C-alpha positions, 0 to 999 in steps of 0.5 A: 266811318265819317259820312258827308254829303259832298267830298271834294278831292283837290283844293285848286280853283275847281275844288275850292269853288265847288266847296263854296257852292256846295256848302252855301247850298246847305250840303255838308261838304269836306275838301281834301287838298294834300298841299304843296309848300311855296315860298310865297305862301305861309302854309301849304296849299294847292299847286300852281297850274298856270302863269296867272293871267286873266283876260277880260271876258274870263272874269265873266266866265268865272261868274264873278264881278270883277269888283269883288276880287281883292285888290291884293290879288291883282298885280298889273292891269293889262292894255294888250298883248304882243305876239312875236314871231321869228321875223314878224309880230302883231299887237292885240289890244282887245280880246274882241269879246264882250266883257264887263271888265274895262281893261284887256285883263290883268295878271294876278298872284295865283297863291293869293287868289287860291287863298281867297277862294279857300276863305270863301269856301270856309266862310260858306261852311265847308270843311277844308282839310288842307294837308290831308291827301286822298289815297283812293276812292271806291264807288258803291253803285247801290247808293250810289256812295263813295268811300274815300281812303285817306293817306293816313288810312282813315276812311270817309263816306260821301254821297257825291264826289267831285274830282278836282285833283288838277292835270296830274289826275292822281285820283281821277284816273282810277276813279273813272276807270271803275266805269270804263269797259273791260280792256279800256282805260280813261288814261287813254284820254287823260294820261298826264304824260300824253294829255299835258304840257309841262310849264316852267317859269322864273321870277326875274327882276327887269331893268326899269327901262325894259319893264312893260307893266301893262302888256303880255308877251309871247314868242311863237315859232321860237321853240319846237312842239305843238303850242310850245312858246315862251312868255313874259308876264308882268308882276308887281314892281319890276318883277316879271314871270318869264316862262314857257310851256312845251310838250312832255317827253319831246326829243330832238328826233321829233323835230323836223327842222331844228335849225329853224328855231331860234332857241335851238343850237346846232350843238344841242344833243337834246331838247334844252331844259326850261331854264336853258330856254329862258336864258337863251330867250333873254340873251337873244332879246337883251344880251347885246346890251345887258348882262342877263344874270346881273341885270335880270336876276332871279328873285329867290323869294318868289314862287315855289322854290328859289324864284322858280316853279315847274308845273303841269298844264292840261292840254287836251280835250275834256271828258264828261263825268259819270254822273250816274255814279254821283261823280263830277270831274271839274277843272284840269282833272277833266281836261278843260282847255284855255287859249291854244289848248292850255289849262285855264283858271277861269274854266276851272272856277266855273266848272267847280261852281257848277259841280258844287251847286248841282251836287248839293241840290241833288241835281248832278245828273245835269252836270255835263249839259250845264258845264257845256252850256257855260264854257262850251263856246270857250272850249270849242273856240280854243280847241279849233285854234289849237288844231289850226296851229298844231303843225305850225313851224316858224315860217307859218307863224310869220305868215299868220302874224302878217295876215293878222296885221292885215286883218286889223286894217286901220283899227285903232284898238288892234282888233281884227276886222271881220271882213276877210276880203280886206286882207286877201287870200291869207285871211280867207284861209285862216278864217276858213280853217277856223270855221271848218274846225269849229264846225267839226266840234259843234254840239259838244263834239269837242268832248273826247269821252262821253257820258254814255260810254261809262258802264254802271 
């Protein structure tokens, strides 16, 4: 049987950075990625898990210098973002966070970014086995050591295992259940249908006069579901990704007031498909003057297939890892979150880097504390925001955006000023709710399954 120091399951941002860090610290490292085909990639590679936007301070969370990211990865530099409600809207031209990157952020080509991370891992000496899936993993606690059974039946033994199989968690759930109490399962916390959202996006060519190359755009309160929203992300040329995210398995019976959502119709007998939602959004925004299918054509050579892609997004709170068994879970597999409870390329990169370094230096027992110090503020902040808006309906979004505009005051850069009294009762309510929820998650309480709950 083949033996290695560190085995990594999953080749997305968490897995690739874990492999680079482990190999660069001298560990014999192998990464397994089953691979999916994409029309914008020559070979199979990791699945896409986000709409590929990067805010300024997220680059610092990734622990990269922005100058080292290849030019061909970055598509458009951003100046801000627009949040659109049913009757109100707000512009944000700063994240309000200290950051080394001089712009609001940028959109990027996800497959090229993944490929760059793979190149870094290979250059560091990691063995990347893309196109090779893992069937299962079993842990012997006497080592500890791990036996990986590959899709072809071969086996491999590793001293350390890093689970980075993304929000689908094909291997992670069973691997962690080895250490849960009888009658319980980690799936109670990380089951993909319950813990994830589903995202769908299309690559559309926009008319020149409508293409906003330096702004993101989000529509809130237009479709039902906790943190469900459509978006437009500018790509290269005049191509934009028009997409949405929504809960998995939602039905119209779950919606209290379907008539209040602009993207629902009285004739609907179910929740619309992603493609139908996008068609309705474009018709609503531009249909008076443009023929959507002719003037906003799908660019079929982009994305996974025929200019479209569907993918899961982690939309839950994270779990800690059973480090006593020499296992670390990183990125979407562990439930790390980003803005409004969605996935997060940046936190996947950072947790992968930490897991790889600590595994290679026989220090994995520190993983749970180290990743919380690195990304805990980000998770705590976003989980708190997600709690606040969880029950929002269209009117609530309008109220929130009007209040935020008042909080911005006369600021030229679109930032939110800190003096709540200048914006009245609404601002005080938002800030009080945020502080209360953030306080509730202090000292790592945003973790939903802690290390001491594992049984070895």
